LODO-748545 format. One record per atom (N, C-alpha, C, O): residue number from 1; atom name; x, y, z. Coordinates in steps of 0.001 Angstrom, whole numbers, always signed. Layout:
// residues N
site n = NUM&atom = CA&x = X&y = Y&z = Z
...
END
This chain:
// residues 120
site n = 1&atom = N&x = +9311&y = -7756&z = -3617
site n = 1&atom = CA&x = +8920&y = -8287&z = -1741
site n = 1&atom = C&x = +7286&y = -8418&z = -1972
site n = 1&atom = O&x = +7308&y = -8388&z = -3203
site n = 2&atom = N&x = +6638&y = -8476&z = -1817
site n = 2&atom = CA&x = +5472&y = -8760&z = -1883
site n = 2&atom = C&x = +5018&y = -8168&z = -57
site n = 2&atom = O&x = +5574&y = -8143&z = +1041
site n = 3&atom = N&x = +3597&y = -7744&z = -695
site n = 3&atom = CA&x = +2884&y = -6271&z = +700
site n = 3&atom = C&x = +3014&y = -7282&z = +1670
site n = 3&atom = O&x = +2806&y = -8471&z = +1425
site n = 4&atom = N&x = +3394&y = -6784&z = +2898
site n = 4&atom = CA&x = +2859&y = -7359&z = +4309
site n = 4&atom = C&x = +4638&y = -7635&z = +4483
site n = 4&atom = O&x = +5036&y = -7266&z = +5588
site n = 5&atom = N&x = +5539&y = -8113&z = +3733
site n = 5&atom = CA&x = +6585&y = -9175&z = +3909
site n = 5&atom = C&x = +7155&y = -8408&z = +5207
site n = 5&atom = O&x = +6700&y = -7418&z = +5780
site n = 6&atom = N&x = +8109&y = -9057&z = +5438
site n = 6&atom = CA&x = +8984&y = -8543&z = +6625
site n = 6&atom = C&x = +10303&y = -8145&z = +5570
site n = 6&atom = O&x = +10773&y = -8912&z = +4730
site n = 7&atom = N&x = +10804&y = -6612&z = +5876
site n = 7&atom = CA&x = +12280&y = -6349&z = +4820
site n = 7&atom = C&x = +13305&y = -6719&z = +6066
site n = 7&atom = O&x = +13250&y = -6324&z = +7231
site n = 8&atom = N&x = +14105&y = -7464&z = +5538
site n = 8&atom = CA&x = +15537&y = -7844&z = +5937
site n = 8&atom = C&x = +16353&y = -6738&z = +5773
site n = 8&atom = O&x = +16740&y = -6246&z = +4713
site n = 9&atom = N&x = +16562&y = -6421&z = +6798
site n = 9&atom = CA&x = +18071&y = -5324&z = +6814
site n = 9&atom = C&x = +19034&y = -6188&z = +7558
site n = 9&atom = O&x = +18875&y = -6775&z = +8627
site n = 10&atom = N&x = +20522&y = -6118&z = +6414
site n = 10&atom = CA&x = +21314&y = -6161&z = +7294
site n = 10&atom = C&x = +22503&y = -5094&z = +6766
site n = 10&atom = O&x = +22725&y = -4637&z = +5645
site n = 11&atom = N&x = +23260&y = -4869&z = +8231
site n = 11&atom = CA&x = +24296&y = -3988&z = +8353
site n = 11&atom = C&x = +25467&y = -4556&z = +9036
site n = 11&atom = O&x = +25480&y = -5050&z = +10164
site n = 12&atom = N&x = +26712&y = -4392&z = +7999
site n = 12&atom = CA&x = +28211&y = -5165&z = +8479
site n = 12&atom = C&x = +29073&y = -3541&z = +8854
site n = 12&atom = O&x = +29090&y = -2378&z = +8452
site n = 13&atom = N&x = +29435&y = -4039&z = +9439
site n = 13&atom = CA&x = +30788&y = -2789&z = +10449
site n = 13&atom = C&x = +31789&y = -3800&z = +10934
site n = 13&atom = O&x = +31712&y = -4886&z = +11509
site n = 14&atom = N&x = +32599&y = -3158&z = +10558
site n = 14&atom = CA&x = +33821&y = -3194&z = +11026
site n = 14&atom = C&x = +34768&y = -2107&z = +11694
site n = 14&atom = O&x = +34896&y = -907&z = +11452
site n = 15&atom = N&x = +35487&y = -3073&z = +12768
site n = 15&atom = CA&x = +36464&y = -2144&z = +13875
site n = 15&atom = C&x = +37631&y = -2380&z = +13967
site n = 15&atom = O&x = +37865&y = -3521&z = +14366
site n = 16&atom = N&x = +38877&y = -1481&z = +13665
site n = 16&atom = CA&x = +39925&y = -1955&z = +14093
site n = 16&atom = C&x = +40299&y = -1248&z = +15328
site n = 16&atom = O&x = +39770&y = -201&z = +15701
site n = 17&atom = N&x = +41186&y = -1841&z = +15909
site n = 17&atom = CA&x = +41861&y = -1723&z = +17558
site n = 17&atom = C&x = +43051&y = -2256&z = +17601
site n = 17&atom = O&x = +43599&y = -3357&z = +17548
site n = 18&atom = N&x = +43295&y = -1109&z = +17718
site n = 18&atom = CA&x = +44889&y = -974&z = +18307
site n = 18&atom = C&x = +45105&y = -1932&z = +19554
site n = 18&atom = O&x = +44095&y = -2039&z = +20250
site n = 19&atom = N&x = +46110&y = -2583&z = +19943
site n = 19&atom = CA&x = +45683&y = -3304&z = +21534
site n = 19&atom = C&x = +47332&y = -2072&z = +22242
site n = 19&atom = O&x = +47715&y = -992&z = +21793
site n = 20&atom = N&x = +47753&y = -2706&z = +23157
site n = 20&atom = CA&x = +49033&y = -1635&z = +23832
site n = 20&atom = C&x = +50170&y = -2049&z = +23290
site n = 20&atom = O&x = +51216&y = -1401&z = +23273
site n = 21&atom = N&x = +49939&y = -3497&z = +22682
site n = 21&atom = CA&x = +51440&y = -4219&z = +21682
site n = 21&atom = C&x = +51353&y = -4091&z = +20677
site n = 21&atom = O&x = +51404&y = -5095&z = +19967
site n = 22&atom = N&x = +51144&y = -2570&z = +19982
site n = 22&atom = CA&x = +50831&y = -2336&z = +18126
site n = 22&atom = C&x = +50269&y = -3727&z = +17375
site n = 22&atom = O&x = +50766&y = -4046&z = +16295
site n = 23&atom = N&x = +49171&y = -4575&z = +18012
site n = 23&atom = CA&x = +48486&y = -5509&z = +17502
site n = 23&atom = C&x = +47415&y = -4724&z = +16909
site n = 23&atom = O&x = +46894&y = -3665&z = +17260
site n = 24&atom = N&x = +47175&y = -5655&z = +15731
site n = 24&atom = CA&x = +45678&y = -4998&z = +15210
site n = 24&atom = C&x = +44686&y = -6213&z = +15267
site n = 24&atom = O&x = +44795&y = -7260&z = +14629
site n = 25&atom = N&x = +43891&y = -5937&z = +15981
site n = 25&atom = CA&x = +42658&y = -6782&z = +15905
site n = 25&atom = C&x = +41123&y = -6171&z = +15273
site n = 25&atom = O&x = +40557&y = -5122&z = +15581
site n = 26&atom = N&x = +40702&y = -7203&z = +14311
site n = 26&atom = CA&x = +39777&y = -6798&z = +13550
site n = 26&atom = C&x = +38781&y = -7749&z = +14020
site n = 26&atom = O&x = +38867&y = -8957&z = +14236
site n = 27&atom = N&x = +37437&y = -6606&z = +14171
site n = 27&atom = CA&x = +36502&y = -7507&z = +15144
site n = 27&atom = C&x = +34992&y = -6959&z = +14085
site n = 27&atom = O&x = +34721&y = -5814&z = +13723
site n = 28&atom = N&x = +34465&y = -7855&z = +13894
site n = 28&atom = CA&x = +33233&y = -7730&z = +12596
site n = 28&atom = C&x = +31628&y = -7590&z = +13521
site n = 28&atom = O&x = +31413&y = -8258&z = +14533
site n = 29&atom = N&x = +31084&y = -7055&z = +13203
site n = 29&atom = CA&x = +29589&y = -6874&z = +13638
site n = 29&atom = C&x = +28825&y = -6706&z = +13001
site n = 29&atom = O&x = +28981&y = -5881&z = +12101
site n = 30&atom = N&x = +27409&y = -7521&z = +13170
site n = 30&atom = CA&x = +26541&y = -7932&z = +12182
site n = 30&atom = C&x = +25580&y = -7146&z = +13018
site n = 30&atom = O&x = +25676&y = -6895&z = +14219
site n = 31&atom = N&x = +24568&y = -6774&z = +12117
site n = 31&atom = CA&x = +23531&y = -6422&z = +12455
site n = 31&atom = C&x = +22369&y = -6376&z = +12259
site n = 31&atom = O&x = +22064&y = -5265&z = +11827
site n = 32&atom = N&x = +21074&y = -7402&z = +12414
site n = 32&atom = CA&x = +20130&y = -7654&z = +11012
site n = 32&atom = C&x = +18761&y = -7231&z = +12097
site n = 32&atom = O&x = +18583&y = -7353&z = +13309
site n = 33&atom = N&x = +18121&y = -6804&z = +11214
site n = 33&atom = CA&x = +16575&y = -6521&z = +12108
site n = 33&atom = C&x = +15763&y = -6484&z = +10917
site n = 33&atom = O&x = +16370&y = -6497&z = +9846
site n = 34&atom = N&x = +14179&y = -6428&z = +10899
site n = 34&atom = CA&x = +13516&y = -6915&z = +10574
site n = 34&atom = C&x = +12637&y = -5204&z = +10507
site n = 34&atom = O&x = +12732&y = -4271&z = +11305
site n = 35&atom = N&x = +11993&y = -5291&z = +9512
site n = 35&atom = CA&x = +11473&y = -3932&z = +9442
site n = 35&atom = C&x = +9607&y = -4741&z = +8466
site n = 35&atom = O&x = +9516&y = -5458&z = +7470
site n = 36&atom = N&x = +8235&y = -4013&z = +9599
site n = 36&atom = CA&x = +7289&y = -4235&z = +8681
site n = 36&atom = C&x = +6933&y = -2891&z = +9131
site n = 36&atom = O&x = +6913&y = -2174&z = +10131
site n = 37&atom = N&x = +6486&y = -2930&z = +7058
site n = 37&atom = CA&x = +5881&y = -1524&z = +7083
site n = 37&atom = C&x = +4279&y = -1779&z = +7340
site n = 37&atom = O&x = +3584&y = -2794&z = +7285
site n = 38&atom = N&x = +4057&y = -662&z = +7588
site n = 38&atom = CA&x = +2509&y = -197&z = +8096
site n = 38&atom = C&x = +1709&y = -254&z = +6695
site n = 38&atom = O&x = +1920&y = +360&z = +5649
site n = 39&atom = N&x = +746&y = -1175&z = +7024
site n = 39&atom = CA&x = -296&y = -1298&z = +5656
site n = 39&atom = C&x = -1355&y = -871&z = +5983
site n = 39&atom = O&x = -1893&y = -1012&z = +7081
site n = 40&atom = N&x = -1754&y = -311&z = +5061
site n = 40&atom = CA&x = -3313&y = +832&z = +4732
site n = 40&atom = C&x = -4091&y = -153&z = +3678
site n = 40&atom = O&x = -3704&y = -828&z = +2725
site n = 41&atom = N&x = -5649&y = +129&z = +4424
site n = 41&atom = CA&x = -6998&y = -347&z = +3096
site n = 41&atom = C&x = -6933&y = +998&z = +2479
site n = 41&atom = O&x = -6480&y = +2069&z = +2884
site n = 42&atom = N&x = -7425&y = +692&z = +1557
site n = 42&atom = CA&x = -8384&y = +1596&z = +543
site n = 42&atom = C&x = -9583&y = +1518&z = +238
site n = 42&atom = O&x = -9568&y = +1096&z = -918
site n = 43&atom = N&x = -10522&y = +1647&z = +518
site n = 43&atom = CA&x = -12024&y = +1699&z = +524
site n = 43&atom = C&x = -12805&y = +2466&z = -984
site n = 43&atom = O&x = -12673&y = +3676&z = -799
site n = 44&atom = N&x = -13169&y = +2355&z = -1663
site n = 44&atom = CA&x = -14191&y = +2954&z = -2139
site n = 44&atom = C&x = -15686&y = +2945&z = -1507
site n = 44&atom = O&x = -16422&y = +2003&z = -1214
site n = 45&atom = N&x = -15875&y = +4488&z = -1400
site n = 45&atom = CA&x = -17648&y = +4418&z = -1103
site n = 45&atom = C&x = -18597&y = +4476&z = -2103
site n = 45&atom = O&x = -18318&y = +4705&z = -3280
site n = 46&atom = N&x = -19629&y = +4292&z = -1708
site n = 46&atom = CA&x = -21004&y = +4986&z = -2464
site n = 46&atom = C&x = -21692&y = +5795&z = -2580
site n = 46&atom = O&x = -22213&y = +6081&z = -1502
site n = 47&atom = N&x = -22080&y = +6499&z = -3539
site n = 47&atom = CA&x = -22734&y = +7445&z = -4027
site n = 47&atom = C&x = -24001&y = +6851&z = -4578
site n = 47&atom = O&x = -24342&y = +5742&z = -4990
site n = 48&atom = N&x = -24543&y = +7987&z = -4428
site n = 48&atom = CA&x = -26291&y = +7729&z = -5835
site n = 48&atom = C&x = -25395&y = +8340&z = -6993
site n = 48&atom = O&x = -26287&y = +8444&z = -7836
site n = 49&atom = N&x = -24170&y = +8853&z = -7674
site n = 49&atom = CA&x = -24394&y = +9885&z = -9052
site n = 49&atom = C&x = -22974&y = +8494&z = -9804
site n = 49&atom = O&x = -22836&y = +8049&z = -10943
site n = 50&atom = N&x = -22293&y = +8260&z = -8672
site n = 50&atom = CA&x = -21280&y = +7611&z = -9928
site n = 50&atom = C&x = -21847&y = +6010&z = -10515
site n = 50&atom = O&x = -22062&y = +5040&z = -9789
site n = 51&atom = N&x = -21989&y = +6052&z = -11804
site n = 51&atom = CA&x = -22098&y = +5021&z = -12593
site n = 51&atom = C&x = -21398&y = +3727&z = -11684
site n = 51&atom = O&x = -20431&y = +3892&z = -10940
site n = 52&atom = N&x = -22048&y = +2488&z = -11890
site n = 52&atom = CA&x = -21621&y = +1141&z = -12185
site n = 52&atom = C&x = -20462&y = +889&z = -12926
site n = 52&atom = O&x = -19352&y = +503&z = -12563
site n = 53&atom = N&x = -20940&y = +1194&z = -14104
site n = 53&atom = CA&x = -19369&y = +1351&z = -15101
site n = 53&atom = C&x = -18623&y = +1698&z = -14915
site n = 53&atom = O&x = -17596&y = +1050&z = -15116
site n = 54&atom = N&x = -18566&y = +3333&z = -14247
site n = 54&atom = CA&x = -17096&y = +4133&z = -13503
site n = 54&atom = C&x = -16268&y = +3417&z = -13028
site n = 54&atom = O&x = -15134&y = +3237&z = -13472
site n = 55&atom = N&x = -16917&y = +2763&z = -11742
site n = 55&atom = CA&x = -16543&y = +2160&z = -10740
site n = 55&atom = C&x = -15586&y = +1139&z = -11137
site n = 55&atom = O&x = -14405&y = +1143&z = -10791
site n = 56&atom = N&x = -16289&y = +28&z = -12076
site n = 56&atom = CA&x = -15615&y = -615&z = -12509
site n = 56&atom = C&x = -14041&y = -272&z = -13590
site n = 56&atom = O&x = -13172&y = -1040&z = -14001
site n = 57&atom = N&x = -14190&y = +865&z = -13716
site n = 57&atom = CA&x = -13502&y = +914&z = -14788
site n = 57&atom = C&x = -12173&y = +1672&z = -13666
site n = 57&atom = O&x = -11020&y = +1626&z = -14095
site n = 58&atom = N&x = -12355&y = +2146&z = -12664
site n = 58&atom = CA&x = -11801&y = +3128&z = -12023
site n = 58&atom = C&x = -10729&y = +1570&z = -11454
site n = 58&atom = O&x = -9557&y = +1312&z = -11724
site n = 59&atom = N&x = -11577&y = +916&z = -10739
site n = 59&atom = CA&x = -10932&y = -555&z = -10272
site n = 59&atom = C&x = -10170&y = -1499&z = -11139
site n = 59&atom = O&x = -9384&y = -2321&z = -10669
site n = 60&atom = N&x = -10490&y = -1326&z = -12798
site n = 60&atom = CA&x = -9730&y = -1620&z = -13482
site n = 60&atom = C&x = -7917&y = -1074&z = -13723
site n = 60&atom = O&x = -6859&y = -1673&z = -13531
site n = 61&atom = N&x = -8214&y = +236&z = -14191
site n = 61&atom = CA&x = -7423&y = +894&z = -14023
site n = 61&atom = C&x = -6674&y = +1320&z = -13306
site n = 61&atom = O&x = -5527&y = +1283&z = -13751
site n = 62&atom = N&x = -6827&y = +1950&z = -11848
site n = 62&atom = CA&x = -5783&y = +2077&z = -10668
site n = 62&atom = C&x = -5590&y = +907&z = -9933
site n = 62&atom = O&x = -4391&y = +760&z = -9697
site n = 63&atom = N&x = -6193&y = +132&z = -9534
site n = 63&atom = CA&x = -6431&y = -821&z = -8732
site n = 63&atom = C&x = -5532&y = -2124&z = -9251
site n = 63&atom = O&x = -4829&y = -2878&z = -8577
site n = 64&atom = N&x = -5909&y = -2128&z = -11269
site n = 64&atom = CA&x = -5134&y = -3072&z = -11826
site n = 64&atom = C&x = -6130&y = -4815&z = -11528
site n = 64&atom = O&x = -5698&y = -5965&z = -11608
site n = 65&atom = N&x = -7616&y = -4278&z = -11166
site n = 65&atom = CA&x = -8362&y = -5661&z = -11070
site n = 65&atom = C&x = -8580&y = -6146&z = -12258
site n = 65&atom = O&x = -8144&y = -5582&z = -13262
site n = 66&atom = N&x = -9461&y = -7536&z = -12313
site n = 66&atom = CA&x = -9260&y = -7638&z = -13734
site n = 66&atom = C&x = -11310&y = -7604&z = -13756
site n = 66&atom = O&x = -12061&y = -7204&z = -12866
site n = 67&atom = N&x = -11591&y = -8076&z = -14862
site n = 67&atom = CA&x = -13098&y = -7028&z = -15128
site n = 67&atom = C&x = -14158&y = -8138&z = -13324
site n = 67&atom = O&x = -14796&y = -7836&z = -12316
site n = 68&atom = N&x = -13693&y = -9294&z = -13983
site n = 68&atom = CA&x = -14480&y = -10112&z = -12882
site n = 68&atom = C&x = -14561&y = -9686&z = -11420
site n = 68&atom = O&x = -15540&y = -9474&z = -10705
site n = 69&atom = N&x = -13160&y = -9615&z = -11164
site n = 69&atom = CA&x = -13210&y = -9183&z = -10090
site n = 69&atom = C&x = -13270&y = -7712&z = -9676
site n = 69&atom = O&x = -13680&y = -7704&z = -8515
site n = 70&atom = N&x = -13036&y = -6398&z = -10121
site n = 70&atom = CA&x = -13511&y = -4953&z = -10535
site n = 70&atom = C&x = -15056&y = -5324&z = -10690
site n = 70&atom = O&x = -15642&y = -4281&z = -10398
site n = 71&atom = N&x = -16064&y = -6362&z = -11027
site n = 71&atom = CA&x = -17262&y = -5873&z = -10952
site n = 71&atom = C&x = -17876&y = -6395&z = -9336
site n = 71&atom = O&x = -18587&y = -5835&z = -8502
site n = 72&atom = N&x = -17088&y = -7977&z = -9405
site n = 72&atom = CA&x = -17714&y = -7818&z = -7344
site n = 72&atom = C&x = -17670&y = -7014&z = -6506
site n = 72&atom = O&x = -18564&y = -6696&z = -5722
site n = 73&atom = N&x = -16121&y = -6420&z = -6644
site n = 73&atom = CA&x = -15985&y = -4941&z = -5896
site n = 73&atom = C&x = -17289&y = -4006&z = -5880
site n = 73&atom = O&x = -18170&y = -3834&z = -5038
site n = 74&atom = N&x = -17065&y = -3505&z = -7078
site n = 74&atom = CA&x = -18190&y = -2915&z = -7205
site n = 74&atom = C&x = -19911&y = -2884&z = -6825
site n = 74&atom = O&x = -20792&y = -2077&z = -6528
site n = 75&atom = N&x = -19736&y = -4175&z = -7030
site n = 75&atom = CA&x = -21890&y = -4536&z = -6819
site n = 75&atom = C&x = -21106&y = -4922&z = -4900
site n = 75&atom = O&x = -21997&y = -5257&z = -4119
site n = 76&atom = N&x = -19996&y = -4888&z = -4410
site n = 76&atom = CA&x = -20224&y = -4889&z = -2779
site n = 76&atom = C&x = -20436&y = -3445&z = -2483
site n = 76&atom = O&x = -21386&y = -3176&z = -1747
site n = 77&atom = N&x = -19598&y = -2340&z = -3004
site n = 77&atom = CA&x = -19564&y = -1126&z = -2997
site n = 77&atom = C&x = -20893&y = -374&z = -2982
site n = 77&atom = O&x = -21117&y = +623&z = -2296
site n = 78&atom = N&x = -21845&y = -1033&z = -3910
site n = 78&atom = CA&x = -22932&y = -241&z = -4261
site n = 78&atom = C&x = -24150&y = -1341&z = -3415
site n = 78&atom = O&x = -25324&y = -1002&z = -3557
site n = 79&atom = N&x = -23900&y = -2484&z = -2651
site n = 79&atom = CA&x = -25167&y = -2883&z = -1740
site n = 79&atom = C&x = -24406&y = -2316&z = -118
site n = 79&atom = O&x = -25195&y = -2056&z = +790
site n = 80&atom = N&x = -23119&y = -2183&z = +102
site n = 80&atom = CA&x = -22575&y = -2132&z = +1428
site n = 80&atom = C&x = -22164&y = -1170&z = +1628
site n = 80&atom = O&x = -21727&y = -1083&z = +2775
site n = 81&atom = N&x = -22020&y = +93&z = +773
site n = 81&atom = CA&x = -21823&y = +758&z = +777
site n = 81&atom = C&x = -20224&y = +1430&z = +882
site n = 81&atom = O&x = -19988&y = +2624&z = +700
site n = 82&atom = N&x = -18949&y = +142&z = +1295
site n = 82&atom = CA&x = -18007&y = +527&z = +791
site n = 82&atom = C&x = -17483&y = -701&z = +512
site n = 82&atom = O&x = -18075&y = -1675&z = +978
site n = 83&atom = N&x = -16604&y = -852&z = -78
site n = 83&atom = CA&x = -15869&y = -2294&z = -875
site n = 83&atom = C&x = -13766&y = -2109&z = -1077
site n = 83&atom = O&x = -13031&y = -1402&z = -1765
site n = 84&atom = N&x = -13583&y = -3085&z = -142
site n = 84&atom = CA&x = -11851&y = -2792&z = -268
site n = 84&atom = C&x = -11799&y = -2789&z = -1854
site n = 84&atom = O&x = -12444&y = -3506&z = -2619
site n = 85&atom = N&x = -10706&y = -1628&z = -2209
site n = 85&atom = CA&x = -10018&y = -2474&z = -3270
site n = 85&atom = C&x = -8859&y = -2783&z = -3382
site n = 85&atom = O&x = -8426&y = -3373&z = -4372
site n = 86&atom = N&x = -7951&y = -2334&z = -2091
site n = 86&atom = CA&x = -6411&y = -3166&z = -2310
site n = 86&atom = C&x = -5982&y = -2702&z = -589
site n = 86&atom = O&x = -6457&y = -1742&z = +17
site n = 87&atom = N&x = -5176&y = -3484&z = -174
site n = 87&atom = CA&x = -4083&y = -2873&z = +1203
site n = 87&atom = C&x = -2390&y = -2610&z = +381
site n = 87&atom = O&x = -1770&y = -3444&z = -278
site n = 88&atom = N&x = -2073&y = -1510&z = +633
site n = 88&atom = CA&x = -840&y = -968&z = +319
site n = 88&atom = C&x = -441&y = -661&z = +1545
site n = 88&atom = O&x = -1080&y = -796&z = +2588
site n = 89&atom = N&x = +1292&y = +13&z = +1305
site n = 89&atom = CA&x = +1725&y = +993&z = +1939
site n = 89&atom = C&x = +1148&y = +2737&z = +2178
site n = 89&atom = O&x = +517&y = +3278&z = +1270
site n = 90&atom = N&x = +1391&y = +3331&z = +3218
site n = 90&atom = CA&x = +871&y = +3945&z = +2936
site n = 90&atom = C&x = +915&y = +5608&z = +1902
site n = 90&atom = O&x = +131&y = +6534&z = +1697
site n = 91&atom = N&x = +1686&y = +5407&z = +1672
site n = 91&atom = CA&x = +2327&y = +6349&z = +697
site n = 91&atom = C&x = +1729&y = +5725&z = -613
site n = 91&atom = O&x = +1276&y = +6511&z = -1445
site n = 92&atom = N&x = +1684&y = +4202&z = -898
site n = 92&atom = CA&x = +1164&y = +4415&z = -2235
site n = 92&atom = C&x = -877&y = +3973&z = -2131
site n = 92&atom = O&x = -1680&y = +3584&z = -2979
site n = 93&atom = N&x = -958&y = +4204&z = -1097
site n = 93&atom = CA&x = -2555&y = +3955&z = -873
site n = 93&atom = C&x = -2809&y = +5460&z = -407
site n = 93&atom = O&x = -3848&y = +5550&z = +247
site n = 94&atom = N&x = -2310&y = +6340&z = -529
site n = 94&atom = CA&x = -2622&y = +7880&z = -540
site n = 94&atom = C&x = -2431&y = +8085&z = -1876
site n = 94&atom = O&x = -3270&y = +8870&z = -2318
site n = 95&atom = N&x = -1883&y = +7803&z = -2455
site n = 95&atom = CA&x = -1604&y = +8042&z = -4367
site n = 95&atom = C&x = -2719&y = +7327&z = -4731
site n = 95&atom = O&x = -3254&y = +8101&z = -5525
site n = 96&atom = N&x = -3352&y = +6442&z = -4671
site n = 96&atom = CA&x = -4195&y = +6051&z = -5333
site n = 96&atom = C&x = -5870&y = +6446&z = -4708
site n = 96&atom = O&x = -6957&y = +6425&z = -5284
site n = 97&atom = N&x = -5546&y = +6746&z = -3499
site n = 97&atom = CA&x = -7081&y = +7736&z = -3245
site n = 97&atom = C&x = -6728&y = +9110&z = -4101
site n = 97&atom = O&x = -7672&y = +9638&z = -4689
site n = 98&atom = N&x = -5847&y = +9516&z = -4169
site n = 98&atom = CA&x = -5418&y = +10848&z = -4955
site n = 98&atom = C&x = -5987&y = +10579&z = -6626
site n = 98&atom = O&x = -6719&y = +11318&z = -7285
site n = 99&atom = N&x = -5535&y = +9614&z = -6918
site n = 99&atom = CA&x = -6266&y = +9589&z = -8547
site n = 99&atom = C&x = -7105&y = +8815&z = -8715
site n = 99&atom = O&x = -7540&y = +8884&z = -9865
site n = 100&atom = N&x = -7798&y = +7721&z = -7825
site n = 100&atom = CA&x = -9074&y = +7857&z = -7739
site n = 100&atom = C&x = -9968&y = +8887&z = -7417
site n = 100&atom = O&x = -11071&y = +8486&z = -7788
site n = 101&atom = N&x = -10119&y = +10452&z = -6724
site n = 101&atom = CA&x = -10771&y = +11385&z = -6899
site n = 101&atom = C&x = -10540&y = +12108&z = -8051
site n = 101&atom = O&x = -11436&y = +12578&z = -8753
site n = 102&atom = N&x = -8871&y = +12246&z = -8343
site n = 102&atom = CA&x = -8915&y = +12774&z = -9425
site n = 102&atom = C&x = -9712&y = +12466&z = -10590
site n = 102&atom = O&x = -10587&y = +13302&z = -10815
site n = 103&atom = N&x = -9646&y = +11464&z = -11416
site n = 103&atom = CA&x = -10151&y = +10953&z = -12332
site n = 103&atom = C&x = -11720&y = +10576&z = -12238
site n = 103&atom = O&x = -12394&y = +10215&z = -13203
site n = 104&atom = N&x = -12180&y = +10719&z = -10937
site n = 104&atom = CA&x = -13670&y = +10908&z = -11011
site n = 104&atom = C&x = -14073&y = +12538&z = -10861
site n = 104&atom = O&x = -15165&y = +12735&z = -11394
site n = 105&atom = N&x = -13520&y = +13694&z = -10312
site n = 105&atom = CA&x = -13642&y = +15153&z = -10893
site n = 105&atom = C&x = -13424&y = +15333&z = -12301
site n = 105&atom = O&x = -13959&y = +16243&z = -12935
site n = 106&atom = N&x = -12446&y = +14262&z = -12933
site n = 106&atom = CA&x = -12422&y = +14867&z = -14438
site n = 106&atom = C&x = -13692&y = +14310&z = -15248
site n = 106&atom = O&x = -14000&y = +14462&z = -16430
site n = 107&atom = N&x = -14144&y = +13810&z = -14500
site n = 107&atom = CA&x = -15199&y = +12497&z = -15183
site n = 107&atom = C&x = -16453&y = +12886&z = -15189
site n = 107&atom = O&x = -17261&y = +12460&z = -16014
site n = 108&atom = N&x = -16880&y = +14123&z = -13850
site n = 108&atom = CA&x = -17970&y = +14833&z = -13671
site n = 108&atom = C&x = -18744&y = +13748&z = -12424
site n = 108&atom = O&x = -19946&y = +13724&z = -12159
site n = 109&atom = N&x = -17447&y = +12745&z = -11674
site n = 109&atom = CA&x = -18543&y = +11919&z = -10606
site n = 109&atom = C&x = -17970&y = +12577&z = -9186
site n = 109&atom = O&x = -17020&y = +13360&z = -9153
site n = 110&atom = N&x = -18675&y = +12144&z = -8077
site n = 110&atom = CA&x = -18207&y = +12498&z = -6756
site n = 110&atom = C&x = -17387&y = +11235&z = -6192
site n = 110&atom = O&x = -16878&y = +11317&z = -5074
site n = 111&atom = N&x = -17281&y = +10277&z = -6824
site n = 111&atom = CA&x = -16556&y = +9151&z = -6346
site n = 111&atom = C&x = -15945&y = +9223&z = -5239
site n = 111&atom = O&x = -15291&y = +10229&z = -5518
site n = 112&atom = N&x = -15516&y = +8885&z = -3849
site n = 112&atom = CA&x = -14666&y = +9004&z = -2854
site n = 112&atom = C&x = -14272&y = +7705&z = -2419
site n = 112&atom = O&x = -14937&y = +6669&z = -2441
site n = 113&atom = N&x = -12693&y = +7955&z = -1878
site n = 113&atom = CA&x = -11845&y = +6636&z = -1674
site n = 113&atom = C&x = -11445&y = +7241&z = -383
site n = 113&atom = O&x = -11452&y = +8465&z = -255
site n = 114&atom = N&x = -11094&y = +6445&z = +587
site n = 114&atom = CA&x = -11133&y = +6794&z = +1890
site n = 114&atom = C&x = -9422&y = +5202&z = +1637
site n = 114&atom = O&x = -9124&y = +4242&z = +925
site n = 115&atom = N&x = -8828&y = +6126&z = +2990
site n = 115&atom = CA&x = -8043&y = +4560&z = +3756
site n = 115&atom = C&x = -7741&y = +4739&z = +5163
site n = 115&atom = O&x = -7636&y = +5799&z = +5781
site n = 116&atom = N&x = -7572&y = +3117&z = +5728
site n = 116&atom = CA&x = -7617&y = +2903&z = +7145
site n = 116&atom = C&x = -6668&y = +2663&z = +7257
site n = 116&atom = O&x = -6046&y = +2990&z = +6246
site n = 117&atom = N&x = -5952&y = +2140&z = +8111
site n = 117&atom = CA&x = -4894&y = +1248&z = +8692
site n = 117&atom = C&x = -5411&y = -106&z = +9011
site n = 117&atom = O&x = -6474&y = -485&z = +9501
site n = 118&atom = N&x = -4239&y = -788&z = +8548
site n = 118&atom = CA&x = -4457&y = -2668&z = +8434
site n = 118&atom = C&x = -3463&y = -3062&z = +9715
site n = 118&atom = O&x = -2244&y = -3228&z = +9754
site n = 119&atom = N&x = -4850&y = -3172&z = +11106
site n = 119&atom = CA&x = -4416&y = -3464&z = +11912
site n = 119&atom = C&x = -3718&y = -5049&z = +12246
site n = 119&atom = O&x = -3181&y = -5232&z = +13338
site n = 120&atom = N&x = -3773&y = -6058&z = +11309
site n = 120&atom = CA&x = -3702&y = -7016&z = +11323
site n = 120&atom = C&x = -2503&y = -7795&z = +11299
site n = 120&atom = O&x = -2565&y = -9024&z = +11323
END
């Protein structure tokens, strides 16, 4: 399933009914509901200490971006203060933020990452 795609949930239930005449009647019920998971945008924030190469590395390893796409996002972060790294469900977005900040700390960088709800 693609990110943001509606999930179809189908539930079948059967009900046996005994009539006064001892006849068995089978009633079938089908419920279909659509669930749309809330999505969140993950942004990298610019700082004066994290190297551009490290930001590209983070985008390639944690966000599965190509070198060209990662470089483009890194330049956007550098010029505009923040850049969109991806859009995910809440749990995945929170995990990405944790992974970015943990990797940054291990490598001695103060790189920060935030999530914002995608209200589209």
